[in-house]
C-alpha positions in Angstrom: 0.2 -0.4 -0.2 2.4 2.8 -1.3 1.8 5.8 0.5 3.0 9.2 -0.9 5.7 11.4 1.3 3.9 15.1 2.9 6.2 17.1 1.9 9.0 17.9 -1.2 12.9 15.2 -0.3 15.5 17.9 -0.1 18.4 16.6 -2.2 21.6 17.1 -0.3 24.9 18.0 -2.6 28.4 17.0 -2.2 31.1 18.0 -4.9 27.3 17.3 -7.5 27.4 14.9 -6.2 23.9 13.8 -3.9 25.1 12.5 -1.2 21.8 13.1 1.7 18.1 13.4 1.8 16.3 15.9 4.2 12.7 14.1 5.0 9.5 15.0 6.8 10.0 13.1 10.6 6.7 12.0 9.7 7.6 10.0 6.2 10.9 8.8 8.3 9.1 7.3 10.9 5.9 5.8 8.6 9.1 4.4 6.8 10.9 3.4 10.0 7.0 1.7 10.4 7.1 -0.5 7.7 10.9 -1.2 7.7 10.2 -3.5 10.9 7.6 -4.8 10.3 8.8 -6.3 6.6 11.4 -7.9 8.5 9.0 -8.8 10.8 6.7 -9.8 8.3 10.7 -12.3 7.3 11.1 -13.0 10.6 8.3 -14.7 10.4 7.9 -17.0 7.0 11.5 -18.1 8.3 9.7 -18.7 11.9 6.7 -21.1 9.6 9.5 -22.3 6.7 10.8 -24.3 10.9 9.4 -26.8 12.4 7.6 -26.8 14.5 8.9 -27.6 18.7 6.4 -28.6 21.4 7.1 -28.7 24.7 5.5 -29.4 28.0 3.7 -26.5 30.2 5.5 -28.2 33.2 8.7 -28.8 31.1 8.5 -24.9 31.0 7.4 -23.9 33.9 10.5 -25.8 35.9 13.0 -23.9 33.3 11.9 -20.6 35.7 
């Protein structure tokens, strides 16, 4: 679900080449949230491909 930036990014040039970008903090936070969601989904897919391991609840409690 693509979104558009709330403000136009400002490109900082160094030696005639793009070096950095300034974006609105809300856009930055949204980008971070989307990245975290993507990483979480990748981890979930990795776990789903693996084999499930079950253990008794009493064994779990005994570890504490």
